[in-house]
C-alpha positions as CSV (number, residue, x, y, z in Angstrom):
1,E,-8.1,-24.8,-34.2
2,Q,-10.0,-23.6,-31.2
3,D,-7.0,-24.0,-28.9
4,L,-4.7,-22.3,-31.4
5,I,-7.0,-19.2,-31.7
6,Y,-7.0,-19.0,-27.9
7,S,-3.2,-19.3,-27.7
8,V,-2.8,-16.5,-30.3
9,K,-5.1,-14.2,-28.3
10,V,-3.2,-14.9,-25.1
11,A,0.1,-14.2,-26.8
12,Y,-1.2,-11.0,-28.5
13,F,-2.7,-9.6,-25.3
14,A,0.6,-10.3,-23.5
15,Y,2.4,-8.4,-26.3
16,L,0.1,-5.4,-26.0
17,A,0.6,-5.4,-22.2
18,S,4.3,-5.3,-22.6
19,V,4.0,-2.5,-25.1
20,E,1.8,-0.5,-22.7
21,N,4.3,-1.1,-19.9
22,I,7.1,0.5,-22.0
23,G,5.1,3.8,-21.9
24,V,4.7,3.5,-18.1
25,Q,8.4,2.9,-17.5
26,E,9.3,5.8,-19.8
27,E,7.1,8.2,-17.9
28,A,8.7,6.9,-14.7
29,V,12.1,7.6,-16.0
30,K,11.1,11.2,-17.0
31,R,9.6,11.8,-13.6
32,S,12.7,10.5,-11.8
33,E,15.0,12.6,-14.0
34,E,13.0,15.8,-13.4
35,Q,12.9,15.0,-9.7
36,L,16.6,14.5,-9.7
37,K,17.2,17.8,-11.4
38,L,14.9,19.6,-8.9
39,I,16.6,18.0,-5.9
40,Q,20.0,18.7,-7.4
41,S,19.1,22.4,-7.8
42,R,17.8,22.5,-4.2
43,Y,21.0,20.9,-3.0
44,D,23.1,23.5,-4.9
45,L,21.1,26.2,-3.1
46,G,21.7,24.5,0.2
47,S,18.0,23.6,0.9
48,A,18.4,19.8,0.3
49,A,20.7,17.2,1.8
50,L,23.2,15.3,-0.3
51,S,21.5,12.1,0.8
52,D,18.3,13.3,-1.0
53,V,20.3,13.6,-4.2
54,L,21.9,10.2,-3.8
55,K,18.6,8.5,-3.1
56,Q,17.0,10.1,-6.1
57,K,19.9,9.0,-8.2
58,V,19.3,5.4,-7.1
59,Q,15.6,5.7,-7.9
60,F,16.5,7.2,-11.3
61,G,18.8,4.2,-12.0
62,N,16.2,1.7,-10.9
63,D,13.7,3.3,-13.2
64,Q,16.1,3.2,-16.1
65,L,16.8,-0.5,-15.4
66,A,13.0,-1.2,-15.3
67,L,12.7,0.5,-18.7
68,L,15.4,-1.7,-20.1
69,T,13.7,-4.8,-18.7
70,A,10.4,-3.7,-20.1
71,S,12.0,-3.2,-23.6
72,N,13.5,-6.7,-23.4
73,T,10.0,-8.1,-22.4
74,V,8.5,-6.5,-25.6
75,V,11.1,-8.3,-27.7
76,T,10.4,-11.6,-26.0
77,A,6.6,-11.1,-26.3
78,E,6.9,-10.2,-29.9
79,A,9.0,-13.3,-30.6
80,S,6.5,-15.5,-28.7
81,L,3.6,-14.0,-30.7
82,A,5.4,-14.6,-34.0
83,Y,6.1,-18.2,-33.1
84,T,2.5,-18.8,-32.0
85,V,1.1,-17.6,-35.4
86,G,3.7,-19.6,-37.3
87,L,6.2,-16.9,-38.2
88,D,10.0,-16.8,-37.8
89,P,10.8,-15.3,-34.4
90,N,14.2,-14.1,-35.7
91,E,12.7,-11.8,-38.3
92,N,11.2,-8.4,-37.6
93,H,7.4,-8.4,-37.7
94,K,4.9,-5.5,-37.4
95,F,2.1,-6.2,-35.1
96,S,-0.6,-3.7,-34.2
97,K,0.0,-1.9,-30.9
98,E,-3.5,-0.4,-30.7
99,F,-5.1,-1.6,-27.5
100,E,-8.8,-2.5,-27.7
101,E,-10.9,-3.6,-24.7
102,H,-12.9,-6.7,-25.4
103,S,-16.2,-7.4,-23.8
104,Y,-19.1,-9.8,-23.8
105,S,-22.7,-8.4,-23.8
106,G,-24.8,-11.6,-23.5
107,T,-26.2,-13.2,-20.4
108,I,-24.8,-16.3,-18.8
109,D,-27.7,-18.4,-20.2
110,D,-26.8,-17.1,-23.7
111,A,-23.2,-18.1,-23.2
112,I,-24.1,-21.7,-22.1
113,S,-26.7,-22.1,-24.9
114,F,-24.1,-21.0,-27.5
115,G,-21.5,-23.3,-26.0
116,L,-23.8,-26.4,-26.1
117,E,-24.3,-25.7,-29.8
118,H,-20.8,-24.8,-30.9
119,E,-18.1,-26.1,-28.5
120,P,-16.1,-28.6,-30.4
121,G,-15.4,-31.0,-27.5
122,Y,-19.1,-31.3,-26.6
123,L,-20.1,-31.8,-30.3
124,S,-17.5,-34.5,-30.5
125,V,-18.9,-36.5,-27.6
126,Q,-22.4,-36.1,-28.9
127,K,-21.3,-37.6,-32.2
128,N,-19.7,-40.4,-30.3
129,L,-22.9,-41.1,-28.5
130,Y,-24.9,-41.2,-31.7
131,S,-22.4,-43.7,-33.2
132,S,-22.5,-45.9,-30.1
133,K,-26.3,-46.0,-30.2
134,K,-26.1,-47.2,-33.8
135,A,-23.6,-49.8,-32.8
136,V,-26.1,-51.2,-30.3
137,K,-28.8,-51.5,-32.9
138,S,-26.4,-53.1,-35.3
139,S,-25.4,-55.7,-32.7
140,L,-29.1,-56.5,-31.9
141,S,-29.7,-57.2,-35.6
142,E,-27.7,-60.4,-35.2
143,Y,-30.8,-62.0,-33.7
144,L,-32.8,-61.4,-36.9
145,P,-32.7,-63.8,-39.9
146,K,-30.7,-62.8,-42.9
147,V,-32.4,-62.7,-46.3
148,S,-30.6,-62.5,-49.6
149,A,-32.0,-62.5,-53.1
150,N,-30.5,-63.4,-56.4
151,A,-31.5,-63.3,-60.1
152,S,-29.9,-64.2,-63.4
153,Y,-30.9,-64.0,-67.1
154,T,-29.2,-65.9,-69.9
155,K,-29.9,-65.5,-73.6
156,F,-28.3,-68.0,-76.1
157,V,-28.6,-67.7,-79.9
158,G,-27.7,-70.7,-82.0
159,T,-28.5,-72.2,-85.5
160,Q,-27.4,-75.2,-87.5
161,A,-27.2,-75.1,-91.3
162,F,-26.4,-78.7,-92.2
163,P,-28.0,-81.1,-92.8
164,I,-31.2,-79.2,-91.8
165,V,-31.4,-75.5,-90.9
166,F,-33.0,-75.1,-87.5
167,D,-32.9,-72.7,-84.5
168,Y,-32.0,-73.8,-81.0
169,S,-31.8,-70.4,-79.3
170,S,-33.0,-70.1,-75.7
171,N,-33.8,-67.5,-72.9
172,T,-33.3,-68.5,-69.3
173,L,-34.5,-66.5,-66.3
174,R,-33.6,-67.7,-62.8
175,Y,-34.4,-65.9,-59.5
176,G,-34.8,-66.8,-55.9
177,F,-33.9,-65.9,-52.3
178,N,-32.2,-67.4,-49.3
179,I,-33.0,-67.1,-45.6
180,S,-30.5,-68.0,-43.0
181,W,-30.9,-67.8,-39.2
182,N,-28.0,-68.3,-36.8
183,I,-29.6,-70.0,-33.8
184,F,-26.5,-70.4,-31.7
185,D,-23.0,-68.9,-32.2
186,G,-21.4,-69.6,-28.8
187,F,-22.8,-66.4,-27.2
188,I,-20.7,-64.2,-29.5
189,R,-23.8,-62.1,-30.2
190,E,-24.5,-61.6,-26.5
191,R,-20.9,-60.5,-25.9
192,N,-21.0,-58.0,-28.8
193,I,-24.4,-56.6,-27.6
194,T,-23.1,-56.2,-24.0
195,S,-19.9,-54.5,-25.3
196,A,-21.9,-52.2,-27.5
197,K,-24.2,-51.3,-24.6
198,I,-21.3,-50.6,-22.3
199,N,-19.8,-48.2,-25.0
200,R,-23.2,-46.5,-25.3
201,N,-23.5,-46.0,-21.6
202,N,-20.0,-44.7,-21.3
203,A,-20.7,-42.3,-24.2
204,M,-23.9,-41.1,-22.4
205,A,-21.9,-40.5,-19.2
206,Q,-19.2,-38.7,-21.2
207,V,-21.8,-36.4,-22.8
208,S,-23.3,-35.6,-19.3
209,E,-19.8,-35.0,-17.9
210,T,-18.7,-32.8,-20.8
211,K,-21.9,-30.8,-20.5
212,N,-21.5,-30.2,-16.8
213,F,-17.8,-29.3,-17.3
214,L,-18.6,-27.0,-20.1
215,S,-21.3,-25.2,-18.1
216,R,-18.9,-24.8,-15.2
217,E,-16.1,-23.4,-17.4
218,I,-18.5,-20.9,-19.0
219,K,-19.9,-19.8,-15.6
220,T,-16.4,-19.4,-14.2
221,A,-15.2,-17.4,-17.1
222,Y,-18.4,-15.3,-17.2
223,N,-18.1,-14.4,-13.5
224,D,-14.4,-13.7,-13.9
225,I,-15.2,-11.0,-16.5
226,A,-17.3,-9.1,-13.9
227,Q,-14.5,-9.5,-11.3
228,Q,-11.9,-8.2,-13.8
229,K,-14.1,-5.2,-14.7
230,K,-14.3,-4.3,-11.0
231,S,-10.5,-4.8,-10.7
232,K,-10.0,-2.4,-13.6
233,N,-12.2,0.3,-12.1
234,I,-10.2,0.0,-8.8
235,A,-6.9,0.1,-10.7
236,Q,-8.0,3.2,-12.6
237,A,-9.1,4.9,-9.3
238,N,-5.7,3.9,-7.8
239,V,-3.9,5.6,-10.7
240,E,-5.8,8.8,-10.1
241,A,-5.2,8.7,-6.4
242,S,-1.5,8.0,-6.7
243,T,-1.1,10.8,-9.2
244,E,-2.7,13.2,-6.8
245,D,-0.7,11.9,-3.9
246,L,2.6,12.5,-5.8
247,K,1.6,16.1,-6.5
248,I,0.7,16.7,-2.8
249,T,3.9,15.0,-1.6
250,Q,5.9,17.1,-4.0
251,E,4.4,20.3,-2.6
252,K,5.0,19.1,0.9
253,Y,8.6,18.3,0.1
254,N,9.1,21.8,-1.4
255,L,7.7,23.3,1.8
256,G,9.9,21.0,3.9
257,A,6.9,19.0,5.3
258,A,7.9,15.8,3.6
259,T,11.1,13.8,3.2
260,I,12.8,12.4,0.1
261,L,11.5,9.0,1.2
262,D,8.0,10.2,0.9
263,I,8.7,11.4,-2.6
264,L,10.3,8.1,-3.6
265,N,7.4,6.1,-2.1
266,A,4.9,8.3,-4.0
267,Q,6.8,7.7,-7.3
268,V,6.9,4.0,-6.8
269,S,3.2,3.9,-5.8
270,L,2.3,5.8,-9.0
271,K,4.3,3.5,-11.2
272,T,2.9,0.4,-9.5
273,A,-0.6,1.8,-10.0
274,H,0.0,2.2,-13.7
275,V,1.4,-1.4,-14.0
276,S,-1.6,-2.7,-12.1
277,L,-3.9,-0.9,-14.5
278,I,-2.1,-2.5,-17.5
279,K,-2.5,-5.9,-15.8
280,A,-6.2,-5.3,-15.2
281,D,-6.6,-4.5,-18.9
282,F,-4.8,-7.7,-19.8
283,D,-6.7,-9.8,-17.4
284,L,-10.0,-8.4,-18.6
285,N,-9.3,-9.2,-22.2
286,L,-8.0,-12.6,-21.2
287,A,-11.2,-13.4,-19.3
288,V,-13.3,-12.5,-22.3
289,A,-11.0,-14.8,-24.5
290,R,-11.4,-17.6,-21.9
291,L,-15.1,-17.3,-22.1
292,E,-15.2,-17.3,-25.9
293,N,-12.9,-20.3,-25.9
294,A,-15.2,-22.2,-23.4
295,M,-18.2,-21.3,-25.6
296,G,-16.5,-22.6,-28.8
297,K,-16.6,-19.1,-30.3
298,M,-13.9,-18.5,-32.9
């Protein structure tokens, strides 16, 4: 159940990322089309070279192809999400497209403490250790004598009418107990005790190993959240810088101080920055989901 919940989150975040990417690619197509119209008009006026028009046409075509690819990715991500949640991928399903940033507000100690109390794998090995300890006690009891008790009560009612009427009814109560002590059984008890202790020691080692592994996974996921937050801030700043760079480059091109290649590079940089921001959002939510999964938090 825990793994399924995590798989659904991963599939849903991937779906949201693909939907967000559609918007980025649509904006890129609009910019390329507007840029192509502008360059075409400058060419008609004789202030731009034919190569500029052709290069922008290529960029426009590439952006259209990227939009088509993004649309196909949404279809694939939607089918994958439907399959993950147990729906027919061939049918049309409506999933929410509203993006929501997930976060974790607790400390790393809170996360580890929660994990040690709720993570299913760790709880399982703890139960296994408890069972193995009981098995050791059970095997040691073979050295003790076995006591059994028994009791019975019998009531008989009988009379005889001929030749003389008399009563020969009776009540009988019997009780007792037995004690048996197996002095030697060919070292079977010793073998069972040794086997039980080995299982107990292995269970203890497994509990320790699982605890250390759980703590490591939680720490790794917790630190990854901080890293992904930093990456998202950088990606956001990169989008702002790329947007401004495209504006400046456009003005330089209009003044003849920049080439068409500068324009194309600025367009690609802006689109790449937007895609990186989407990936940062996806990675951040995925890091939170990974932490919750390590903690055993549904």
